[in-house]
C-alpha positions in Angstrom: -3.2 14.7 11.1 -0.6 13.5 8.6 0.6 10.8 10.9 -2.9 9.6 11.7 -3.8 9.5 8.0 -0.7 7.5 7.0 -1.1 5.2 10.0 -4.6 4.3 8.9 -3.3 3.6 5.4 -0.5 1.6 6.9 -3.0 -0.7 8.7 -4.1 -1.9 5.3 -0.6 -3.4 4.8 0.4 -5.1 8.0 -1.0 -8.7 8.2 -0.1 -11.4 5.7 -2.3 -14.3 4.5 -1.4 -17.1 2.0 -0.2 -15.8 -1.4 -1.3 -16.5 -5.0 0.5 -14.8 -7.9 1.7 -12.0 -5.6 -1.7 -11.2 -4.0 -2.3 -12.2 -0.4 -5.8 -13.6 0.1 -8.2 -15.1 2.6 -10.9 -17.6 1.8 -14.0 -15.5 2.1 -16.5 -14.2 -0.4 -15.2 -10.6 0.1 -11.6 -11.6 -0.2 -12.4 -13.7 -3.3 -14.3 -11.0 -5.1 -11.6 -8.4 -4.4 -8.8 -10.8 -5.4 -10.6 -11.6 -8.7 -11.1 -7.9 -9.4 -7.5 -7.0 -8.8 -6.3 -9.9 -10.9 -8.6 -9.1 -13.7 -7.6 -5.4 -13.6 -3.9 -5.9 -13.8 -4.2 -8.7 -16.4 -6.2 -6.2 -18.5 -3.6 -3.4 -17.9 -0.7 -5.8 -18.8 -2.5 -6.7 -22.0 -3.3 -3.0 -22.8 -7.0 -4.0 -23.0 -9.0 -0.8 -22.4 -12.3 -2.5 -23.0 -11.6 -5.1 -20.3 -10.7 -2.4 -17.8 -13.9 -0.5 -18.7 -16.0 -3.6 -18.1 -14.7 -4.0 -14.5 -16.5 -0.8 -13.5 -20.1 -1.1 -12.5 -22.7 -0.2 -15.1 -23.8 2.6 -12.9 -20.3 4.1 -12.8 -20.0 3.7 -16.6 -23.1 5.9 -16.9 -22.0 8.5 -14.4 -18.3 9.0 -15.1 -18.2 10.8 -18.5 -14.4 10.8 -18.5 -14.0 7.1 -17.7 -12.7 6.0 -21.1 -10.4 9.0 -21.2 -8.9 8.2 -17.8 -8.5 4.5 -18.8 -6.5 5.7 -21.8 -4.3 7.8 -19.5 -3.9 4.8 -17.1 -2.7 2.6 -20.0 -0.1 5.3 -20.9 1.1 5.6 -17.4 1.1 1.9 -16.4 2.8 -0.2 -19.1 3.4 -3.3 -16.9 4.2 -6.0 -16.6 2.8 -6.5 -13.1 5.5 -8.2 -11.1 4.0 -8.0 -7.6 0.8 -6.7 -6.0 1.2 -5.7 -2.3 -2.3 -6.2 -1.2 -2.2 -8.4 1.9 -5.9 -9.4 2.2 -7.0 -6.7 4.7 -10.1 -4.7 3.6 -12.2 -1.9 4.9 -15.8 -1.7 3.7 -19.5 -1.0 4.2 -22.5 -3.2 4.5 -26.2 -2.4 4.7 -29.1 -4.8 5.6 -32.7 -3.6 5.4 -36.0 -5.3 4.8 -34.2 -8.4 3.5 -32.1 -6.4 1.0 -28.4 -5.8 1.3 -25.3 -4.3 -0.3 -21.7 -4.8 0.5 -18.6 -3.0 -0.6 -14.9 -3.3 0.2 -11.8 -1.1 -0.3 -8.1 -1.1 0.2 -5.0 0.9 -0.6 -2.1 -1.2 -1.9 1.2 -0.9 -3.8 2.1 -2.5 -7.1 5.6 -3.2 -8.4 6.4 -3.3 -12.1 10.2 -3.9 -12.5 11.8 -1.3 -10.2 8.8 1.1 -10.4 6.1 1.3 -7.8 2.5 2.6 -8.0 -0.3 2.8 -5.5 -3.9 2.1 -6.0 -7.1 2.8 -4.0 -9.9 0.5 -5.2 -13.5 0.3 -3.9 -15.5 -2.6 -5.1 -19.3 -3.1 -4.7 -19.4 -6.9 -4.8 -23.0 -7.5 -3.7 -26.2 -5.4 -4.1 -29.6 -7.1 -4.1 -31.5 -3.8 -4.8 -29.5 -2.5 -7.7 -27.2 -4.9 -9.6 -26.1 -2.1 -11.9 -23.9 -0.9 -9.0 -21.9 -4.1 -8.8 -18.3 -3.7 -9.9 -15.6 -1.2 -9.3 -17.1 2.1 -8.1 -13.9 4.0 -7.4 -10.3 3.6 -8.6 -7.6 6.1 -7.7 -4.3 5.3 -9.3 -1.1 7.1 -8.2 2.5 7.2 -9.4 5.0 6.8 -6.5 5.6 10.6 -6.5 1.9 11.4 -6.3 1.2 9.0 -3.5 4.4 10.0 -1.6 3.3 13.6 -1.8 -0.2 12.6 -0.5 1.3 10.7 2.5 3.5 13.6 3.5 0.8 16.2 3.2 -0.8 17.0 6.6 -4.1 17.9 5.0 -4.3 15.1 2.5 -7.0 12.5 2.2 -8.6 10.3 -0.4 -11.9 11.9 -1.4 -15.0 9.8 -2.1 -15.7 10.0 -5.8 -17.1 7.9 -8.7 -15.1 6.3 -11.4 -11.4 6.5 -12.2 -8.8 9.2 -11.5 -5.1 8.8 -12.5 -2.6 11.0 -10.7 0.7 11.7 -12.4 1.6 15.4 -12.2 3.4 15.9 -8.9 7.1 15.2 -8.6 9.1 14.6 -5.4 12.7 15.7 -5.4 13.9 13.1 -2.9 14.5 9.4 -3.7 11.3 7.4 -2.9 11.4 3.9 -1.5 8.5 1.6 -1.0 9.0 0.3 2.6 6.4 -1.9 4.3 3.8 -0.9 1.8 4.2 2.8 2.0 6.2 5.4 0.1 9.1 7.0 2.0 11.4 9.8 1.2 14.8 8.1 1.4 18.3 9.2 2.3 21.3 7.0 1.5 23.6 9.1 3.8 23.7 6.3 6.4 25.4 3.0 5.6 23.4 -0.3 5.7 23.3 -2.0 9.1 24.4 -5.4 10.0 21.5 -7.2 11.8 23.8 -9.0 14.2 25.2 -5.6 15.3 21.7 -4.4 15.8 20.7 -7.4 17.9 23.9 -6.9 20.1 22.9 -3.3 20.6 19.5 -4.3 22.0 21.0 -6.6 24.5 22.2 -3.5 26.4 20.0 -0.6 25.4 16.8 0.5 23.7 17.7 4.2 23.7 17.1 5.8 20.3 19.6 8.6 20.9 22.3 5.9 21.6 21.1 3.9 18.6 21.7 6.9 16.4 25.1 7.5 17.9 26.0 3.9 17.1 24.4 3.6 13.7 23.7 7.1 12.4 20.6 8.9 11.3 17.6 7.0 9.8 17.3 6.4 6.1 13.6 7.3 6.2 11.1 8.4 8.8 7.3 8.8 8.7 5.4 7.4 11.7 8.1 4.7 12.0 11.9 5.0 11.6 13.7 3.0 9.0 17.3 1.8 8.4 18.4 -0.3 5.4 19.9 -3.6 6.3 22.8 -5.4 4.5 21.6 -8.8 3.2 22.1 -11.3 0.5 18.4 -11.6 -0.5 17.0 -10.5 -3.7 14.8 -8.0 -1.9 16.1 -5.1 0.2 15.3 -5.5 3.9 14.8 -2.7 6.4 14.8 -2.3 10.1 11.5 -0.7 11.2 11.7 1.0 14.6 8.7 2.2 16.7 10.0 5.1 18.9 8.3 6.9 21.7 10.4 9.9 23.1 13.8 8.3 23.3 12.6 4.7 23.8 12.6 2.1 21.0 9.4 0.1 21.7 10.0 -2.5 19.0 12.2 -3.3 16.1 11.1 -5.4 13.1 12.6 -6.5 9.8 10.4 -5.6 6.8 10.8 -5.5 3.0 9.1 -3.4 0.4 5.7 -4.9 1.1 5.5 -7.0 4.3 6.7 -7.8 7.8 9.5 -10.4 8.0 10.4 -10.9 11.7 10.6 -9.2 15.1 14.1 -8.3 16.3 13.3 -6.5 19.5 10.2 -5.9 21.7 10.2 -3.8 24.8 9.3 -5.7 27.9 7.0 -2.8 28.9 4.9 -3.4 25.8 
């Protein structure tokens, strides 16, 4: 259950489009509306503008969520900014209804945000079209997590994001392990294994894709949840990781990723 939940969330952060100010976008009405909302939200947060955040929620939500302003104040205390990078890659889930010429459309995604060396995660649901009730247009649900809170959620077998109305800010839980954002997801990280040289990794795959032999050669993973991760030595400003998909003792594919996105494929099993 845990792996299925986290895999579904991971699918939100796997395909990249063109970028603009750290947000990956696609040229559609849905993508445009979602991009504009995210940009406006984090501009408002960076400026400490509670009224601007409030105005992004739909009028209907403003009427229903009696704690909205209180939660916005809490959010401004938790998230000081500045927003350095938003890890939304343009993929959206959503709902649409067409009946008797009327329609409504909503879109949602889970994505990470980086402010300095600190990461947060956000689930945002946006009603961007509604011909029957324009009061519902705007943000309908915003769940904001510290890295500890979202990491605890991803490692909890019974966890899921519940449907709700308005804003909730999660800050209470603490995770004792180091947390790294890898390929858009929080991972409990161990530094007991040294960084890998990518040329050594490529040489290994020329002769074997056995995971047990890989561990004998390189050591235990730095992180593991659905996929297996090793930190790579590199001269780039961003830390790169080797992401392994493993089935039994067989490595199916190996890719280089950074904190938010896929970089390149290193190995792909011929059977796949």
